[in-house]
Structures are given as C-alpha cells and as structure tokens.
C-alpha positions in Angstrom: -31.6 -17.4 -15.9 -32.5 -16.9 -12.2 -30.4 -14.4 -10.3 -30.2 -15.5 -6.7 -29.4 -13.3 -3.7 -29.8 -10.2 -5.8 -31.3 -8.8 -8.9 -29.5 -5.6 -9.4 -27.4 -3.7 -6.8 -25.0 -2.1 -9.2 -21.5 -1.5 -8.0 -19.1 -2.2 -10.9 -20.0 -1.4 -14.5 -18.2 -2.3 -17.7 -16.5 0.8 -19.0 -15.1 1.4 -22.5 -13.4 -1.5 -24.3 -14.3 -4.0 -21.6 -12.5 -2.2 -18.7 -14.1 -2.2 -15.3 -15.0 1.1 -13.8 -16.0 1.3 -10.1 -19.2 3.2 -9.6 -20.6 4.3 -6.3 -24.3 3.3 -6.4 -24.8 2.5 -2.7 -24.2 -1.3 -3.0 -23.2 -1.7 0.6 -26.3 0.2 1.9 -28.6 -1.8 -0.3 -26.9 -5.1 0.7 -27.5 -4.1 4.3 -31.1 -3.3 3.7 -30.6 0.4 4.3 -32.8 1.5 1.4 -33.7 5.1 2.4 -30.0 5.7 3.0 -29.1 4.1 -0.4 -31.6 6.4 -2.2 -30.0 9.5 -0.6 -26.5 8.3 -1.3 -27.3 7.6 -5.0 -29.2 10.8 -5.5 -26.4 12.8 -3.8 -23.7 11.3 -6.0 -22.8 14.1 -8.5 -20.5 11.8 -10.4 -23.4 9.6 -11.6 -25.3 10.6 -14.7 -29.0 10.7 -14.1 -29.5 8.1 -16.8 -26.7 5.7 -15.6 -28.1 2.2 -15.8 -26.5 1.1 -12.5 -28.0 4.2 -10.8 -31.5 3.5 -12.3 -31.5 -0.2 -11.3 -30.4 0.4 -7.8 -32.8 3.3 -7.3 -35.5 0.9 -8.6 -34.5 -1.8 -6.1 -34.4 0.6 -3.2 -37.8 2.2 -4.0 -39.4 -1.3 -4.5 -38.1 -2.4 -1.1 -39.5 0.8 0.4 -42.9 -0.1 -1.1 -42.9 2.7 -3.7 -43.6 0.4 -6.6 -44.6 3.2 -9.0 -41.2 4.9 -8.6 -39.5 1.5 -8.8 -41.3 0.7 -12.1 -40.3 4.1 -13.5 -36.6 3.6 -12.7 -36.6 0.0 -14.1 -38.4 1.1 -17.3 -35.8 3.9 -17.7 -33.0 1.4 -17.4 -34.7 -1.1 -19.7 -35.2 1.5 -22.5 -32.0 3.4 -22.0 -29.7 4.0 -24.9 -26.9 3.2 -22.5 -26.4 -0.5 -21.9 -23.9 -1.9 -19.3 -22.9 -5.2 -17.9 -23.5 -5.0 -14.1 -22.2 -7.3 -11.4 -24.9 -8.6 -9.2 -24.4 -9.2 -5.5 -24.1 -12.9 -6.3 -21.1 -12.2 -8.6 -22.9 -12.7 -11.9 -22.4 -10.1 -14.7 -25.8 -9.3 -16.3 -26.9 -6.8 -18.9 -28.6 -3.8 -17.3 -31.6 -4.1 -19.5 -32.0 -7.7 -18.6 -31.8 -6.9 -14.9 -34.4 -4.1 -15.3 -36.8 -6.4 -17.3 -36.5 -9.1 -14.6 -37.1 -6.6 -11.8 -40.3 -5.3 -13.6 -41.5 -8.8 -14.1 -41.0 -9.6 -10.4 -42.9 -6.5 -9.4 -45.7 -7.2 -11.8 -46.0 -10.8 -10.5 -46.0 -9.6 -6.9 -42.8 -11.4 -6.2 -40.2 -8.7 -5.7 -39.8 -9.4 -2.0 -39.1 -13.1 -2.4 -35.5 -12.4 -3.3 -33.5 -12.0 -0.1 -31.2 -9.3 -1.6 -31.6 -7.7 -4.9 -28.8 -5.5 -6.0 -26.1 -4.9 -8.6 -22.5 -3.8 -8.1 
C-alpha cells in the first residue's frame, strides 16, 4: 500500500479499547516543513514516553528531512521493533500500524527515495 502525501507524521494514536487519544507530536510543524522546530517540540514534550511509536516515527521523519539519516534509521528501527504498537493517522487520513510506517520509511531511506514523498508525517 502506498501512502501518499505522508508516511508518518503522528498526531492521533489509538488508545485503549479502540479509543482515540490526541498526542502532540509536532504534526503541524512537520506538515509545514519546520523539521528542526518539530524535533525540539517532540523532545520537549514531557507527556510523551521516549518509546512512544508516534514520537519515534515523527522524529525519524524530521531527522530524515534534515539529512540525518543515521538518526532517522535509529528512530524508525526503534518504532519497528517496539513492543508498543499503535494505529497512527497519516497526513493523508489513512490509519496505519506504526510498525508498518516505520518499515516503509526505512525502505524509502535505504532505496534513496525518502525525499520523493512531498509530506511524510503521521498524526
């Protein structure tokens, strides 16, 4: 499945029993291409666990866009192998498993095609 307009920008994550929990993971900043600001906002959010899949995916997106592919890979791998699995809403409105988003992002980086998506992000 191809995810257009975005791969991961996480903003909404499925909570317990299918409820939807709003999570601040700098979706607006990522959607606007303000990657450095998004990294700061996510890292400064004390309400997010360090292993939250939405946090990891969006940090991966922001670092990849900033050209730090090593850091991006580390965040995507952490999300892909996390014990925590969430359904994340992408910027295009699709709900996708956090591990799938992370795997797709890693594949795009490895293929040298990360930048050919106009806006990768999950909400």
